[in-house]
C-alpha positions in Angstrom: -1.7 -14.2 -21.5 -4.3 -11.5 -21.9 -4.9 -11.2 -18.1 -1.4 -10.0 -17.4 -1.6 -7.5 -20.3 -4.9 -6.1 -18.9 -3.4 -5.8 -15.4 -0.3 -4.0 -16.8 -2.6 -1.6 -18.6 -4.1 -0.6 -15.3 -7.4 -2.6 -15.5 -8.5 -2.7 -11.8 -10.6 -5.8 -12.1 -10.4 -8.8 -14.4 -12.9 -11.7 -14.5 -11.8 -14.9 -16.2 -14.6 -17.4 -17.1 -13.4 -20.7 -18.2 -13.9 -24.4 -17.4 -10.3 -25.1 -18.2 -8.6 -25.6 -14.8 -5.1 -25.0 -16.2 -6.3 -21.6 -17.6 -7.9 -20.7 -14.3 -4.6 -21.3 -12.4 -2.6 -19.4 -15.0 -5.0 -16.4 -14.8 -5.0 -16.5 -11.0 -1.2 -16.7 -10.9 -0.8 -13.7 -13.3 -3.1 -11.6 -11.2 -1.3 -12.5 -8.0 2.1 -11.7 -9.6 0.8 -8.3 -10.8 -0.5 -7.5 -7.3 2.9 -8.4 -5.7 4.8 -6.3 -8.3 2.6 -3.3 -7.7 3.0 -3.7 -3.9 6.8 -4.0 -4.3 6.9 -0.8 -6.5 4.9 1.2 -4.0 7.1 0.1 -1.1 10.2 0.9 -3.1 8.8 4.4 -3.9 7.8 5.0 -0.3 11.3 4.1 0.9 12.9 6.5 -1.5 10.5 9.4 -1.2 10.8 12.2 1.3 7.4 11.2 2.7 8.6 7.6 3.3 11.5 8.9 5.3 9.4 11.0 7.7 9.1 9.3 11.1 5.3 9.9 11.3 4.8 7.9 8.1 6.6 4.9 9.5 4.9 4.8 12.9 1.6 3.1 13.8 -1.3 5.6 13.7 -2.0 5.0 17.4 1.6 6.0 18.3 1.2 9.1 16.1 -2.0 10.0 17.8 -0.5 9.5 21.3 2.5 11.8 20.3 0.1 14.5 19.0 -1.9 14.3 22.4 1.4 14.7 24.3 2.4 17.7 22.2 -0.9 19.3 22.8 -0.7 18.7 26.5 2.8 20.2 26.6 1.6 23.2 24.6 -1.2 23.8 27.1 1.2 23.5 30.0 3.6 26.0 28.5 0.8 28.5 27.7 -0.3 28.5 31.3 3.1 29.4 32.6 
């Protein structure tokens, strides 16, 4: 199917216009499959990269911000002493 080939070539958006219900479902399925494959590849890359192994990249942004605030407060306390 051409939709899958376009997605594999990096086409960010694909519009399929047809009144054939079967073709609509096939196109939608190809797009969803491509999206899931890209997400899986990104997750795999993240887990094997150095960046993916850093703790701050695996924590919620709110937790990272709270830890930064704590570090700053501790630094301020140490500089006063």
